[in-house]
Biopython code that builds the backbone (N, CA, C, O; Angstrom):
import numpy as np
from Bio.PDB.StructureBuilder import StructureBuilder

atoms = [
    (1, "MET", "N", (0.836, -1.195, 0.000)),
    (1, "MET", "CA", (0.000, 0.000, 0.000)),
    (1, "MET", "C", (0.879, 1.255, 0.000)),
    (1, "MET", "O", (0.597, 2.219, -0.712)),
    (2, "GLU", "N", (1.944, 1.233, 0.804)),
    (2, "GLU", "CA", (2.822, 2.406, 0.870)),
    (2, "GLU", "C", (3.524, 2.635, -0.465)),
    (2, "GLU", "O", (3.694, 3.777, -0.891)),
    (3, "GLN", "N", (3.932, 1.552, -1.124)),
    (3, "GLN", "CA", (4.569, 1.691, -2.441)),
    (3, "GLN", "C", (3.622, 2.346, -3.429)),
    (3, "GLN", "O", (4.035, 3.203, -4.210)),
    (4, "MET", "N", (2.365, 1.955, -3.402)),
    (4, "MET", "CA", (1.371, 2.525, -4.317)),
    (4, "MET", "C", (1.126, 3.997, -4.013)),
    (4, "MET", "O", (0.954, 4.802, -4.928)),
    (5, "GLN", "N", (1.110, 4.349, -2.737)),
    (5, "GLN", "CA", (0.948, 5.756, -2.357)),
    (5, "GLN", "C", (2.105, 6.590, -2.913)),
    (5, "GLN", "O", (1.901, 7.709, -3.383)),
    (6, "GLN", "N", (3.319, 6.038, -2.856)),
    (6, "GLN", "CA", (4.489, 6.749, -3.367)),
    (6, "GLN", "C", (4.412, 6.921, -4.879)),
    (6, "GLN", "O", (4.717, 7.993, -5.402)),
    (7, "VAL", "N", (4.007, 5.873, -5.577)),
    (7, "VAL", "CA", (3.870, 5.940, -7.035)),
    (7, "VAL", "C", (2.835, 6.991, -7.409)),
    (7, "VAL", "O", (3.047, 7.799, -8.314)),
    (8, "ILE", "N", (1.726, 6.967, -6.707)),
    (8, "ILE", "CA", (0.667, 7.946, -6.970)),
    (8, "ILE", "C", (1.186, 9.361, -6.720)),
    (8, "ILE", "O", (0.957, 10.263, -7.525)),
    (9, "ALA", "N", (1.883, 9.549, -5.606)),
    (9, "ALA", "CA", (2.381, 10.883, -5.256)),
    (9, "ALA", "C", (3.429, 11.387, -6.245)),
    (9, "ALA", "O", (3.458, 12.574, -6.569)),
    (10, "GLN", "N", (4.288, 10.491, -6.723)),
    (10, "GLN", "CA", (5.402, 10.909, -7.568)),
    (10, "GLN", "C", (5.088, 10.931, -9.060)),
    (10, "GLN", "O", (5.559, 11.814, -9.777)),
    (11, "LYS", "N", (4.299, 9.973, -9.536)),
    (11, "LYS", "CA", (4.086, 9.849, -10.976)),
    (11, "LYS", "C", (2.691, 10.235, -11.440)),
    (11, "LYS", "O", (2.534, 10.848, -12.496)),
    (12, "VAL", "N", (1.687, 9.886, -10.666)),
    (12, "VAL", "CA", (0.301, 10.066, -11.104)),
    (12, "VAL", "C", (-0.249, 11.432, -10.718)),
    (12, "VAL", "O", (-0.762, 12.165, -11.564)),
    (13, "ARG", "N", (-0.141, 11.765, -9.456)),
    (13, "ARG", "CA", (-0.746, 13.002, -8.944)),
    (13, "ARG", "C", (-0.280, 14.252, -9.686)),
    (13, "ARG", "O", (-1.115, 15.097, -10.008)),
    (14, "PRO", "N", (1.023, 14.410, -9.973)),
    (14, "PRO", "CA", (1.436, 15.623, -10.697)),
    (14, "PRO", "C", (0.744, 15.780, -12.056)),
    (14, "PRO", "O", (0.389, 16.893, -12.444)),
    (15, "ALA", "N", (0.555, 14.685, -12.771)),
    (15, "ALA", "CA", (-0.123, 14.749, -14.070)),
    (15, "ALA", "C", (-1.590, 15.137, -13.904)),
    (15, "ALA", "O", (-2.118, 15.933, -14.680)),
    (16, "LEU", "N", (-2.242, 14.576, -12.895)),
    (16, "LEU", "CA", (-3.652, 14.900, -12.656)),
    (16, "LEU", "C", (-3.808, 16.322, -12.140)),
    (16, "LEU", "O", (-4.736, 17.029, -12.533)),
    (17, "ASN", "N", (-2.900, 16.747, -11.257)),
    (17, "ASN", "CA", (-2.943, 18.114, -10.722)),
    (17, "ASN", "C", (-2.810, 19.147, -11.829)),
    (17, "ASN", "O", (-3.384, 20.233, -11.738)),
    (18, "ALA", "N", (-2.064, 18.822, -12.867)),
    (18, "ALA", "CA", (-1.889, 19.741, -14.000)),
    (18, "ALA", "C", (-3.204, 19.991, -14.733)),
    (18, "ALA", "O", (-3.332, 20.966, -15.474)),
    (19, "HIS", "N", (-4.179, 19.111, -14.525)),
    (19, "HIS", "CA", (-5.496, 19.237, -15.154)),
    (19, "HIS", "C", (-6.572, 19.536, -14.111)),
    (19, "HIS", "O", (-7.754, 19.281, -14.340)),
    (20, "ASP", "N", (-6.158, 20.078, -12.968)),
    (20, "ASP", "CA", (-7.067, 20.414, -11.865)),
    (20, "ASP", "C", (-7.786, 19.207, -11.289)),
    (20, "ASP", "O", (-8.930, 19.312, -10.847)),
    (21, "GLY", "N", (-7.119, 18.065, -11.293)),
    (21, "GLY", "CA", (-7.696, 16.857, -10.731)),
    (21, "GLY", "C", (-6.775, 16.241, -9.704)),
    (21, "GLY", "O", (-5.692, 16.755, -9.422)),
    (22, "ASP", "N", (-7.223, 15.134, -9.153)),
    (22, "ASP", "CA", (-6.420, 14.411, -8.171)),
    (22, "ASP", "C", (-6.905, 12.966, -8.125)),
    (22, "ASP", "O", (-7.848, 12.583, -8.817)),
    (23, "ILE", "N", (-6.243, 12.189, -7.303)),
    (23, "ILE", "CA", (-6.575, 10.773, -7.169)),
    (23, "ILE", "C", (-6.491, 10.381, -5.709)),
    (23, "ILE", "O", (-5.673, 10.908, -4.955)),
    (24, "GLU", "N", (-7.340, 9.456, -5.321)),
    (24, "GLU", "CA", (-7.361, 8.948, -3.955)),
    (24, "GLU", "C", (-7.255, 7.430, -4.019)),
    (24, "GLU", "O", (-8.014, 6.783, -4.741)),
    (25, "LEU", "N", (-6.323, 6.863, -3.274)),
    (25, "LEU", "CA", (-6.214, 5.410, -3.170)),
    (25, "LEU", "C", (-7.243, 4.948, -2.164)),
    (25, "LEU", "O", (-7.167, 5.298, -0.986)),
    (26, "VAL", "N", (-8.215, 4.156, -2.622)),
    (26, "VAL", "CA", (-9.326, 3.745, -1.766)),
    (26, "VAL", "C", (-9.011, 2.453, -1.026)),
    (26, "VAL", "O", (-9.208, 2.355, 0.185)),
    (27, "GLU", "N", (-8.513, 1.450, -1.776)),
    (27, "GLU", "CA", (-8.345, 0.130, -1.178)),
    (27, "GLU", "C", (-7.466, -0.735, -2.067)),
    (27, "GLU", "O", (-7.440, -0.579, -3.288)),
    (28, "VAL", "N", (-6.757, -1.638, -1.437)),
    (28, "VAL", "CA", (-6.067, -2.707, -2.145)),
    (28, "VAL", "C", (-6.747, -3.988, -1.681)),
    (28, "VAL", "O", (-6.700, -4.332, -0.500)),
    (29, "THR", "N", (-7.377, -4.690, -2.615)),
    (29, "THR", "CA", (-8.153, -5.869, -2.246)),
    (29, "THR", "C", (-7.253, -7.089, -2.084)),
    (29, "THR", "O", (-6.130, -7.122, -2.587)),
    (30, "SER", "N", (-7.759, -8.076, -1.383)),
    (30, "SER", "CA", (-6.990, -9.301, -1.146)),
    (30, "SER", "C", (-6.790, -10.116, -2.418)),
    (30, "SER", "O", (-5.908, -10.973, -2.475)),
    (31, "ASP", "N", (-7.609, -9.851, -3.443)),
    (31, "ASP", "CA", (-7.456, -10.597, -4.699)),
    (31, "ASP", "C", (-6.604, -9.854, -5.730)),
    (31, "ASP", "O", (-6.592, -10.227, -6.903)),
    (32, "GLY", "N", (-5.887, -8.798, -5.299)),
    (32, "GLY", "CA", (-4.906, -8.167, -6.159)),
    (32, "GLY", "C", (-5.354, -6.968, -6.971)),
    (32, "GLY", "O", (-4.673, -6.579, -7.920)),
    (33, "PHE", "N", (-6.473, -6.381, -6.625)),
    (33, "PHE", "CA", (-6.951, -5.200, -7.343)),
    (33, "PHE", "C", (-6.796, -3.948, -6.483)),
    (33, "PHE", "O", (-6.921, -3.994, -5.259)),
    (34, "VAL", "N", (-6.526, -2.849, -7.143)),
    (34, "VAL", "CA", (-6.365, -1.562, -6.478)),
    (34, "VAL", "C", (-7.567, -0.706, -6.861)),
    (34, "VAL", "O", (-7.883, -0.557, -8.041)),
    (35, "LYS", "N", (-8.225, -0.151, -5.867)),
    (35, "LYS", "CA", (-9.379, 0.710, -6.111)),
    (35, "LYS", "C", (-8.974, 2.154, -5.868)),
    (35, "LYS", "O", (-8.415, 2.491, -4.824)),
    (36, "VAL", "N", (-9.266, 3.003, -6.850)),
    (36, "VAL", "CA", (-8.929, 4.424, -6.757)),
    (36, "VAL", "C", (-10.158, 5.258, -7.094)),
    (36, "VAL", "O", (-11.125, 4.777, -7.685)),
    (37, "ARG", "N", (-10.085, 6.522, -6.697)),
    (37, "ARG", "CA", (-11.162, 7.462, -7.008)),
    (37, "ARG", "C", (-10.520, 8.734, -7.546)),
    (37, "ARG", "O", (-9.584, 9.262, -6.946)),
    (38, "PHE", "N", (-11.018, 9.223, -8.670)),
    (38, "PHE", "CA", (-10.570, 10.502, -9.193)),
    (38, "PHE", "C", (-11.385, 11.601, -8.535)),
    (38, "PHE", "O", (-12.578, 11.438, -8.277)),
    (39, "THR", "N", (-10.730, 12.722, -8.266)),
    (39, "THR", "CA", (-11.415, 13.865, -7.687)),
    (39, "THR", "C", (-11.114, 15.101, -8.534)),
    (39, "THR", "O", (-10.310, 15.050, -9.465)),
    (40, "GLY", "N", (-11.760, 16.189, -8.203)),
    (40, "GLY", "CA", (-11.566, 17.423, -8.963)),
    (40, "GLY", "C", (-12.061, 17.264, -10.384)),
    (40, "GLY", "O", (-13.046, 16.569, -10.633)),
    (41, "ALA", "N", (-11.381, 17.903, -11.308)),
    (41, "ALA", "CA", (-11.794, 17.871, -12.711)),
    (41, "ALA", "C", (-11.725, 16.460, -13.288)),
    (41, "ALA", "O", (-12.453, 16.142, -14.229)),
    (42, "CYS", "N", (-10.875, 15.628, -12.747)),
    (42, "CYS", "CA", (-10.722, 14.263, -13.269)),
    (42, "CYS", "C", (-11.944, 13.385, -12.964)),
    (42, "CYS", "O", (-12.185, 12.399, -13.661)),
    (43, "ALA", "N", (-12.700, 13.732, -11.945)),
    (43, "ALA", "CA", (-13.850, 12.925, -11.556)),
    (43, "ALA", "C", (-14.912, 12.885, -12.637)),
    (43, "ALA", "O", (-15.613, 11.883, -12.780)),
    (44, "ALA", "N", (-15.041, 13.964, -13.401)),
    (44, "ALA", "CA", (-16.079, 14.031, -14.425)),
    (44, "ALA", "C", (-15.493, 14.019, -15.840)),
    (44, "ALA", "O", (-16.204, 14.281, -16.810)),
    (45, "CYS", "N", (-14.225, 13.721, -15.953)),
    (45, "CYS", "CA", (-13.554, 13.776, -17.246)),
    (45, "CYS", "C", (-13.983, 12.610, -18.140)),
    (45, "CYS", "O", (-14.018, 11.468, -17.682)),
    (46, "PRO", "N", (-14.309, 12.878, -19.404)),
    (46, "PRO", "CA", (-14.675, 11.791, -20.310)),
    (46, "PRO", "C", (-13.501, 10.856, -20.616)),
    (46, "PRO", "O", (-13.707, 9.730, -21.068)),
    (47, "GLY", "N", (-12.282, 11.315, -20.372)),
    (47, "GLY", "CA", (-11.105, 10.482, -20.625)),
    (47, "GLY", "C", (-10.602, 9.759, -19.387)),
    (47, "GLY", "O", (-9.483, 9.245, -19.388)),
    (48, "ALA", "N", (-11.400, 9.709, -18.335)),
    (48, "ALA", "CA", (-10.970, 9.110, -17.070)),
    (48, "ALA", "C", (-10.549, 7.648, -17.225)),
    (48, "ALA", "O", (-9.547, 7.231, -16.644)),
    (49, "GLN", "N", (-11.287, 6.881, -17.986)),
    (49, "GLN", "CA", (-10.957, 5.464, -18.142)),
    (49, "GLN", "C", (-9.617, 5.292, -18.864)),
    (49, "GLN", "O", (-8.834, 4.404, -18.526)),
    (50, "GLN", "N", (-9.365, 6.129, -19.839)),
    (50, "GLN", "CA", (-8.096, 6.078, -20.567)),
    (50, "GLN", "C", (-6.942, 6.485, -19.641)),
    (50, "GLN", "O", (-5.880, 5.863, -19.662)),
    (51, "THR", "N", (-7.148, 7.512, -18.843)),
    (51, "THR", "CA", (-6.137, 7.940, -17.876)),
    (51, "THR", "C", (-5.862, 6.830, -16.882)),
    (51, "THR", "O", (-4.715, 6.593, -16.505)),
    (52, "LEU", "N", (-6.910, 6.153, -16.460)),
    (52, "LEU", "CA", (-6.767, 5.051, -15.516)),
    (52, "LEU", "C", (-5.869, 3.963, -16.088)),
    (52, "LEU", "O", (-4.935, 3.514, -15.423)),
    (53, "SER", "N", (-6.146, 3.538, -17.314)),
    (53, "SER", "CA", (-5.380, 2.428, -17.885)),
    (53, "SER", "C", (-3.987, 2.841, -18.336)),
    (53, "SER", "O", (-3.028, 2.102, -18.117)),
    (54, "GLU", "N", (-3.856, 4.001, -18.959)),
    (54, "GLU", "CA", (-2.568, 4.401, -19.525)),
    (54, "GLU", "C", (-1.610, 5.020, -18.517)),
    (54, "GLU", "O", (-0.395, 4.891, -18.665)),
    (55, "LEU", "N", (-2.126, 5.676, -17.516)),
    (55, "LEU", "CA", (-1.257, 6.345, -16.551)),
    (55, "LEU", "C", (-1.227, 5.618, -15.212)),
    (55, "LEU", "O", (-0.170, 5.175, -14.762)),
    (56, "VAL", "N", (-2.382, 5.499, -14.586)),
    (56, "VAL", "CA", (-2.449, 4.980, -13.221)),
    (56, "VAL", "C", (-2.048, 3.509, -13.164)),
    (56, "VAL", "O", (-1.146, 3.136, -12.413)),
    (57, "GLU", "N", (-2.709, 2.686, -13.947)),
    (57, "GLU", "CA", (-2.443, 1.249, -13.894)),
    (57, "GLU", "C", (-1.007, 0.942, -14.321)),
    (57, "GLU", "O", (-0.342, 0.108, -13.707)),
    (58, "THR", "N", (-0.537, 1.601, -15.354)),
    (58, "THR", "CA", (0.830, 1.382, -15.829)),
    (58, "THR", "C", (1.846, 1.737, -14.746)),
    (58, "THR", "O", (2.779, 0.974, -14.495)),
    (59, "ALA", "N", (1.670, 2.886, -14.110)),
    (59, "ALA", "CA", (2.606, 3.328, -13.065)),
    (59, "ALA", "C", (2.605, 2.382, -11.870)),
    (59, "ALA", "O", (3.664, 2.055, -11.334)),
    (60, "ILE", "N", (1.430, 1.947, -11.455)),
    (60, "ILE", "CA", (1.341, 1.056, -10.297)),
    (60, "ILE", "C", (1.938, -0.310, -10.618)),
    (60, "ILE", "O", (2.663, -0.872, -9.797)),
    (61, "LYS", "N", (1.646, -0.847, -11.791)),
    (61, "LYS", "CA", (2.162, -2.175, -12.154)),
    (61, "LYS", "C", (3.676, -2.185, -12.360)),
    (61, "LYS", "O", (4.309, -3.232, -12.220)),
    (62, "GLU", "N", (4.260, -1.040, -12.689)),
    (62, "GLU", "CA", (5.719, -0.970, -12.805)),
    (62, "GLU", "C", (6.387, -1.244, -11.468)),
    (62, "GLU", "O", (7.437, -1.883, -11.409)),
    (63, "VAL", "N", (5.771, -0.759, -10.396)),
    (63, "VAL", "CA", (6.329, -0.922, -9.059)),
    (63, "VAL", "C", (5.799, -2.169, -8.369)),
    (63, "VAL", "O", (6.515, -2.803, -7.594)),
    (64, "CYS", "N", (4.562, -2.520, -8.642)),
    (64, "CYS", "CA", (3.900, -3.663, -8.007)),
    (64, "CYS", "C", (3.329, -4.587, -9.090)),
    (64, "CYS", "O", (2.122, -4.570, -9.335)),
    (65, "PRO", "N", (4.176, -5.390, -9.738)),
    (65, "PRO", "CA", (3.706, -6.234, -10.837)),
    (65, "PRO", "C", (2.675, -7.287, -10.431)),
    (65, "PRO", "O", (1.995, -7.859, -11.282)),
    (66, "GLU", "N", (2.565, -7.535, -9.139)),
    (66, "GLU", "CA", (1.579, -8.515, -8.670)),
    (66, "GLU", "C", (0.149, -7.983, -8.722)),
    (66, "GLU", "O", (-0.798, -8.754, -8.569)),
    (67, "VAL", "N", (-0.021, -6.687, -8.933)),
    (67, "VAL", "CA", (-1.354, -6.091, -9.034)),
    (67, "VAL", "C", (-2.025, -6.593, -10.318)),
    (67, "VAL", "O", (-1.447, -6.523, -11.403)),
    (68, "LYS", "N", (-3.236, -7.093, -10.176)),
    (68, "LYS", "CA", (-3.982, -7.632, -11.330)),
    (68, "LYS", "C", (-4.660, -6.529, -12.137)),
    (68, "LYS", "O", (-4.836, -6.663, -13.348)),
    (69, "GLY", "N", (-5.035, -5.458, -11.480)),
    (69, "GLY", "CA", (-5.715, -4.384, -12.175)),
    (69, "GLY", "C", (-6.050, -3.241, -11.247)),
    (69, "GLY", "O", (-5.983, -3.366, -10.024)),
    (70, "VAL", "N", (-6.414, -2.120, -11.853)),
    (70, "VAL", "CA", (-6.817, -0.934, -11.096)),
    (70, "VAL", "C", (-8.254, -0.615, -11.475)),
    (70, "VAL", "O", (-8.595, -0.540, -12.656)),
    (71, "VAL", "N", (-9.081, -0.431, -10.475)),
    (71, "VAL", "CA", (-10.513, -0.206, -10.660)),
    (71, "VAL", "C", (-10.853, 1.214, -10.240)),
    (71, "VAL", "O", (-10.467, 1.667, -9.163)),
    (72, "LEU", "N", (-11.576, 1.907, -11.099)),
    (72, "LEU", "CA", (-12.006, 3.264, -10.802)),
    (72, "LEU", "C", (-13.335, 3.228, -10.068)),
    (72, "LEU", "O", (-14.327, 2.702, -10.572)),
    (73, "MET", "N", (-13.338, 3.795, -8.869)),
    (73, "MET", "CA", (-14.557, 3.869, -8.071)),
    (73, "MET", "C", (-15.239, 5.190, -8.400)),
    (73, "MET", "O", (-14.615, 6.247, -8.305)),
    (74, "GLN", "N", (-16.484, 5.144, -8.778)),
    (74, "GLN", "CA", (-17.250, 6.353, -9.073)),
    (74, "GLN", "C", (-18.058, 6.711, -7.843)),
    (74, "GLN", "O", (-18.650, 5.847, -7.196)),
    (75, "GLN", "N", (-18.073, 7.976, -7.535)),
    (75, "GLN", "CA", (-18.830, 8.429, -6.376)),
    (75, "GLN", "C", (-19.305, 9.845, -6.629)),
    (75, "GLN", "O", (-18.580, 10.677, -7.174)),
    (76, "VAL", "N", (-20.505, 10.093, -6.233)),
    (76, "VAL", "CA", (-21.032, 11.452, -6.332)),
    (76, "VAL", "C", (-20.439, 12.245, -5.174)),
    (76, "VAL", "O", (-20.448, 11.786, -4.032)),
    (77, "SER", "N", (-19.932, 13.419, -5.464)),
    (77, "SER", "CA", (-19.292, 14.234, -4.438)),
    (77, "SER", "C", (-20.324, 14.761, -3.441)),
    (77, "SER", "O", (-21.502, 14.926, -3.757)),
    (78, "GLU", "N", (-19.847, 15.014, -2.247)),
    (78, "GLU", "CA", (-20.703, 15.558, -1.189)),
    (78, "GLU", "C", (-21.274, 16.912, -1.599)),
    (78, "GLU", "O", (-22.432, 17.214, -1.308)),
    (79, "SER", "N", (-20.465, 17.725, -2.272)),
    (79, "SER", "CA", (-20.946, 19.046, -2.688)),
    (79, "SER", "C", (-22.062, 18.933, -3.725)),
    (79, "SER", "O", (-22.995, 19.736, -3.716)),
    (80, "LEU", "N", (-21.978, 17.964, -4.602)),
    (80, "LEU", "CA", (-23.032, 17.761, -5.588)),
    (80, "LEU", "C", (-24.328, 17.294, -4.927)),
    (80, "LEU", "O", (-25.413, 17.730, -5.310)),
    (81, "ILE", "N", (-24.218, 16.427, -3.957)),
    (81, "ILE", "CA", (-25.399, 15.973, -3.211)),
    (81, "ILE", "C", (-26.045, 17.151, -2.486)),
    (81, "ILE", "O", (-27.266, 17.302, -2.517)),
    (82, "ASN", "N", (-25.238, 17.984, -1.836)),
    (82, "ASN", "CA", (-25.778, 19.139, -1.119)),
    (82, "ASN", "C", (-26.462, 20.117, -2.072)),
    (82, "ASN", "O", (-27.508, 20.674, -1.743)),
    (83, "GLU", "N", (-25.881, 20.324, -3.241)),
    (83, "GLU", "CA", (-26.481, 21.218, -4.235)),
    (83, "GLU", "C", (-27.823, 20.668, -4.716)),
    (83, "GLU", "O", (-28.788, 21.416, -4.869)),
    (84, "ALA", "N", (-27.876, 19.367, -4.951)),
    (84, "ALA", "CA", (-29.126, 18.735, -5.370)),
    (84, "ALA", "C", (-30.191, 18.853, -4.286)),
    (84, "ALA", "O", (-31.359, 19.105, -4.582)),
    (85, "LEU", "N", (-29.790, 18.670, -3.038)),
    (85, "LEU", "CA", (-30.740, 18.805, -1.933)),
    (85, "LEU", "C", (-31.281, 20.228, -1.829)),
    (85, "LEU", "O", (-32.467, 20.415, -1.556)),
    (86, "LYS", "N", (-30.442, 21.224, -2.040)),
    (86, "LYS", "CA", (-30.908, 22.613, -2.024)),
    (86, "LYS", "C", (-31.959, 22.839, -3.099)),
    (86, "LYS", "O", (-32.978, 23.484, -2.853)),
    (87, "ILE", "N", (-31.713, 22.315, -4.273)),
    (87, "ILE", "CA", (-32.657, 22.474, -5.382)),
    (87, "ILE", "C", (-33.965, 21.779, -5.065)),
    (87, "ILE", "O", (-35.038, 22.348, -5.270)),
    (88, "LEU", "N", (-33.890, 20.565, -4.572)),
    (88, "LEU", "CA", (-35.107, 19.808, -4.250)),
    (88, "LEU", "C", (-35.896, 20.472, -3.135)),
    (88, "LEU", "O", (-37.122, 20.550, -3.211)),
    (89, "ARG", "N", (-35.232, 20.939, -2.127)),
    (89, "ARG", "CA", (-35.919, 21.583, -1.006)),
    (89, "ARG", "C", (-36.550, 22.909, -1.420)),
    (89, "ARG", "O", (-37.618, 23.272, -0.928)),
    (90, "LYS", "N", (-35.904, 23.614, -2.304)),
    (90, "LYS", "CA", (-36.437, 24.894, -2.788)),
    (90, "LYS", "C", (-37.740, 24.675, -3.541)),
    (90, "LYS", "O", (-38.672, 25.467, -3.407)),
    (91, "ASP", "N", (-37.816, 23.617, -4.325)),
    (91, "ASP", "CA", (-39.013, 23.333, -5.108)),
    (91, "ASP", "C", (-40.190, 22.950, -4.231)),
    (91, "ASP", "O", (-41.333, 23.052, -4.675)),
    (92, "ARG", "N", (-39.960, 22.523, -3.030)),
    (92, "ARG", "CA", (-41.046, 22.075, -2.128)),
    (92, "ARG", "C", (-41.606, 23.219, -1.312)),
    (92, "ARG", "O", (-42.656, 23.052, -0.691)),
    (93, "THR", "N", (-40.976, 24.347, -1.282)),
    (93, "THR", "CA", (-41.465, 25.444, -0.442)),
    (93, "THR", "C", (-42.331, 26.389, -1.234)),
    (93, "THR", "O", (-42.831, 27.373, -0.689)),
]
sb = StructureBuilder()
sb.init_structure("model")
sb.init_model(0)
sb.init_chain("A")
sb.init_seg("    ")
for serial, (resi, resn, name, xyz) in enumerate(atoms, 1):
    if name == "N":
        sb.init_residue(resn, " ", resi, " ")
    sb.init_atom(name, np.array(xyz, "f"), 0.0, 1.0, " ", f" {name:<3s}", serial, name[0])
structure = sb.get_structure()
């Protein structure tokens, strides 16, 4: 896990930060998969899957060849949920 954090910090994060995005390491599963979440501009980017395979997975597998794959976790941001709730509540009053 620490090796993956270092790879993300040194190789992946700078590239994502250049596009106003970031990445979060969510979990390393017992069956060899790494789960990550894109944040910022990368969370809604149409090229996220390509970035995942060409940048993230490649960088992680260079350091940890035992990793079977990297999985992108999609999640609605807390700010988006709060904005939706404001809209819904406004319509009810």
